[in-house]
N, C-alpha and C positions, 0 to 999 in steps of 0.2 A: 469485641476482644475476648478470644476464647483461650483458656489455660486448663492444664493437665491437672485434676484432683488425684485422690486415691482411687486408682481403677475406675476412674469416671471423667467427665468434662465439667468446667465450670465456664459461664459466659457473664462476663462483666458487662452491665449496662447503665447509663445513666438516665436518671429520671427526666421527665419532658412536662412542660407545661399543660395542663388540662385545658384545651381550648374552650369547653363548654362551662369551666371553672377555674379561672384565674387565680383563685385561692389554693389550688392543688396542683402537685406535680405527681404525674403517673410514672411508676416504673413500667406497668403493664397494665392496657394494652397500648402500644405507641405505634409508629409507622415502622420502627425497627423491631419491634417485639410484640408479637400477637399473645393472646392469651398461653398460660403455661398450665394445662390442666392437671388437677381441678383449679388452680388459681386462675381467676376469670379477671382480677382487677387487684393491684396493689398499689396504694396511693397515701401520699402524705399531704395534709393541710395544714396550713398556717393562717389562722384568721387575725386580722387587726381591728376588726369591726364586725359587730352582729350583722348579717346579711339573713333575712328571712324569705325563703322560696317556696316555702310548703312543704306539706308533707311528701315524700316520694315513696314508691312501692319497691318491694322485694319479692320475688316469686322464684321458687326452686332454687333458692340461695342460700349460703349460709355467711353470715357477715360478721367479722370481728373487728372491733375497734379498740385502741389503745391510746389513752390519753397521756402524751408525753409533757406537756408543759401548758399552766393556765388552766382553767375553768370551762368546761362544757356542757351546754345544756342539751338533753335530750327530750325529744316529744315523740309519744307514740300515737298510733290511731285510736285508741282507746281515751285518749285525753290525760295519759299521766305524764308529770312532768320531772326530770332527775338532774341534778347537777352530779356531772362527773368530774372528779378530781385528777390531779396527776397520778398515775397507777391504777386508775379504773380501767376494768375492759367490759367492754359491751358486745354480748353474744346474740345475734338475731338468727333462729333457724326458721327459715321461711318455705316449708313445704306448700304452706297456703300463704296467700300474699299478707305481708307485714307491711304497713305504712308508719314511717317516722320521719323525723329531721334532726340534724345535728347543727347546733349552731355557736357561737361564743356567748357563754354567759353574760347578761347585760352589764353585771357588775366588772367586768374586764374591761369595760371601755377604756381606751389610753393604752391599754396593754396588748397582749397575744394570747390566743391560743393555738396548741398544735397536738395533731393527733395522725395516727396510722389508721388506714381503712384498709381490710383485706376482703375479697369477695370470693367465695369459692362455689362452683357450681353443684348441685345436688345432683346425685345420679338417680335416674327414674326407675333403674331396673333393679333396685334393694328396697327392702321394706322401708315404707316412708317413715321420717323421723317425726315426732310431734313437733307441731308450731309451738315456738316459745322465744320469749326475750328475757335474757339473763343479764343483770349488772352486779359483777364481783370487783373484787381488788385483786391486783396481781399478788401473788405469793410474796414471801419473806426475802429479801435479799441475803446472800450467803457470800462471804468471801472466800476465794480459793488460792490456794498456794501457788498457782500458776500466774498471779499478779492481776486477776481479775475479779470484778463482783459481779455475780450473777442472779438475776432475778426471775424465775418463773412466772410466764404470763398467762399461757393457756396451757392444758395438759394434766397429764397426772399428778405432777408435783405441784400445780398451779391450784387455785381456787375455781378457775373456770376451765370448762370442758366441751368440746363440740362433738357434734354427729359424725363430722370429716376426720376425726381424732388427728387434729391441729393439734401440733408442739410448739410453742412460742417462748423465746427467752430473751431478756434484756441484757446483754452483757457489755460491761465497761471496764478499761484498763484503769489501774492504779499505779501502774509503774510500767516502763518499756519492756515489752517481753514478745516472746513468739509462743502463740497459742494453739495447740492441735484440739478441735472441738470434735468428739465423735458425732459420728451421724449413724441412727439406725438402719439397717439393711433395708432396701425395699421403699426407701423413703425420697421423696425431692423435695427441694426449698429454695427459699430465699435468703440472702444474708444483706439487709439493707444498713447503710451507714447512717446513724442518727447524728454523730458529732465527731468534729476533728478529721483525721486522715491517718493512713496506715495500708495494709496490705491484706489482700485475700488472694490465697495462691500465688504469692508472690508478684501479683498484680497491683499497683497502685492504685488506691480508691481514695475518695473523699466524701464528706457530707453530700448527700443525694444518690450518691452510686450504690448499685446493688449488683449482687451476683445471684444468677439462677443456678442452680446446680441439681444432679442426679446421680445415683449410682457411684456415691462416693462414701468411703466409710469414714473418712475424716476430712475435716475443712482447717486448713492451716490459714490463720490470722497473726497480723505483726502489728503493734500498736505501742503508742506512748500515753501518759496518764491523759485522760479525758477522750480517747478514741472509744465510741460507744457504737456498737453495732445490735441490730435487732435481727433475731433469726426465727425462721419459721419454716417447719417441715410438715408433709402430709404424706401419708402412706401414696406411693406411686399408682395410680389407677391402673398400669398394665401389668404390677408386679404379680399378683395372684395367677394370671395366666401362664407368665413366663416362668414363674416356679412350677407349675404344672408342666411346663414344656421343658423343664431341666435346662433353661440357658439364663444368661444374665440379662439384664435390660439394656437396650441400647439408646443412647444420646440421640436425639433426633430436636436439633436447633429449629424453634420455631421463628419464620419470618413470615414477612408480607407474601401472600402467594402471587404469583403471575397471573394474568387475565388472559392469555393466548398461548396456544402451543404451537402457533404457526401454520396449522394446517388449514386448506381452504374448507370453507362450509360446504354441507351437502348441497346439491340441487334442491332449489326452493320447490316445495312441494305442498299440497293440502293433503296429510295425512290422518286429520283427526278422525275421520269415518274408519280407519282400518287400525287403529292404535288398539292394543291389548288392554284388558280391564286389569283393574288392580289384584295384587296378589291374594290367593286364595288360602284355606285352612291348611292344605297340604304342603303348600309352598313356604308359608310361614312356620310350619313344624321344620321343614328340611332346611330352612335357614338358620335356625336356632340350633340345630344338630351340628351343622357344619362349622359353627363358631365357637363351639366348644375348646377346641384345641386353640392354642396362641398364635396369633401371627401380628402382622405389623403392617402400617400404610407409610413407612418412610422413604420408599422408593417414588421416582417420578409416575405420574398416574395420566391416564389418557383423557379425554374430553369426550363428553357426550353432546350431541346437537340435536336438538328439537325445533322442527319448523310448522309453523301454521300459516294460512293465509284466510284471513276474514273478510269474505269480499263485501258484506253490507255494514261493518263496523267502521268507527271513526278511531282516530289516535287518541282522542281524549277517553274514549270509553274503555279501551285497552289500557291506558296509563291508571285510570281511575280503579280498574279491578285487579291492579298489582299493588297499588299503594294508598289505599284506603281500609279501615277497618271493616266498613260492610262490603267492599269489593272484595277482599281476601275471604272472609267468611262465608261468601257466595259459592265460592268454588275449589277453595285450596284443599288439598288433600284427596286419595284416591277415591274410587266409587265404595260406598259403604263406611265412610267416615265423615264426621262433621268437626268443623275448627272454630274455635272460639279466640280471637285475637284480644290479648292482654294488655299489649303494649306496643306502638308503633311511633317510633321517633324516625320521620322521615327526613334525614338530613346526613352526611357523611362522617360516620362515627357512631349515629345513632342506633339504639338498639330497638329489635322486636322482639317478642315472645307472644306464643299462642298453644293452646291446648287442642289437641287433636283427638277426636274419641271415636271408637269404633261402634258402629251402629248397626251393621248388617251382621246377621246371625252367623253366617259363614266365617266371616271374618273375626267376630268375637270368639266363636269355637276354637278356631286356630291360634289366636293370640292366647286363650287360655291353655293349650294343648302345648303350646312352646313356653309356657311359664312367664309371657310378657304381659304387661299391664293394659287394659283397655283404653285407657287415656295416656297420651304421651305429651309432656310438656318439652317444648322447644323453642328455639329462637336463634337469633344471630345478630349481626352487625352489617350496616350499611356501608360500602366503601366508596361507591359513587352514586350520587343522585342528579342526573341531566333530565331536566323535566321533559314529558312526552317523547324522550328518545330512547335513554339508557338508564339501566339500573344494574348494580353490583352488589352483591351483598355475600356473605359468608357465614357458614354455621358451622357447628361443632359436632362432629359424630362422636359422641362421648356413651354410648350407648349398647355398643357392642361388646358380649362377654368374650374377655381374652384378646382384645385388640385394643392397642393404646388410642386415646382420642386422636382425632386430625381433623384439619380443616376441611371443607368443600366449599369451594368458590363457584358461584353462578352468576352469569352475565345474561340479564334481557334487554334486547335490541328490539326498538319498534319502528316500523318503517311505514310512512304513509304510502298509499297507491292510488292509482286510479283504474278500477275502484277499490276501495276497502283499505285494509291493513295487512302487512306482511311481517310476522314476529319469529325472531329466532332466540332461542334459550340455549344457552352453552354451561355446562356444568362439568365440575371434575368427576370422573369415574371413583367408584368406590375402591377398597382395597382389594377385593377379589372379584372374579366372575359371578359368582353366585349374588352376592351383594350388589354389583352394577347391575345385573339383570333385574333385580327386586327394584333397584331405585330407579331404573329407566321405566318399568312398567308402572311404577306409581306416578312420576312425573308426566307419562302418556295420559294416564288417566285422569290426573288433574287438569291437564289441558284439554282433554275431551269435556270436563264440567264447564271450563272457562267458556269453550265454544258453546254449550249449551246455552249457558248464561245470556251470551250474546244473541243466540237464534231466539231466545225466547221475548228478547227485547224487540225484534223485528215483527213478531205476531200480535204482538197486544193491540187491541182494536184501538 
């Protein structure tokens, strides 16, 4: 459901059960709503009993938790234990890995605890923030003449602040009223209904519904006593480039990408001997220069197809190289780069994360000259996992200066042959010709390394 806001658009979404955690409901990501960069995840958890699954990691993320009801127990990787009360705010800034767990406080057995969790993806192309864990109380609630009570949760008016400049407030209606909430220019955000029913931009909403919005100057809310809305906004990642280009941001609704553009595949051929090497210093510098002006990736993009035939390999060997930590680390990344896999959840909806570091002197010099880091943190989400046959995953291109983040979908198909294996990799083109060329060179170089790994196995004594 899409409505028109003040010079922008508002999309209404209903939260969905998190299949990996039945105590949580996701506003994003779901089948109908992908990430809303830099928002990677927005979830509400209602726990009626304590379930301990162990510490889980966060890396290259900033996580904000706001306790709505009940008592929540927090444990971090250093062995610190803290009880969070209603109104408590937890901020985890994980430039380096942070492990923690949130559970219902044991003394709450027989009752319930409820909290919101927001995950923001940290940009790798800015100065790295210090890794930290903050626990604060939300700011003091104040009554407004418009018939609402507002409590700052995160931001300059609250006690907790974030590296990503997130601003959150908890707004509750004390009487029936139409309210117009000002939104700072250049921010996108989420309005989530915590209790009751009402309207957002004249669209009916109820508990568990949310609105995603950007490029609005005000957000219209209507409600009666008890209607409660949580507002979260963050600077639009494309705002800086668009101000430089002198234009207003464009709305781009995020949907589940298609997996096929309908074009027939290229003729099968073994091209790994002739594929170009990875990007060199001059190409990296040129790539950075060409992206200083703003652009976008909202229009449909073509597909790139890469095919390889491995005459002495098995399907199991190729599948293993794509789907295990040791396998990926042995070949992923262009020549001159090494990869370390930090997370790999091989299931639909599962996450993968890795760090890719330049080791070749020419690559390192080129990255430094372009003002880019030597180590890149990246990751994505598995969409489809069909063992030994097909792998579909999506990644987020959120590292290009002046370009709004956009998703890139890749499909890996593995076909057994006599002899050997035929592999087809299809992925979305990038936002322009220069970056598409660089992406193709990188993928070809990576697949060359994969072929070398398989060849090395054949010549072992």
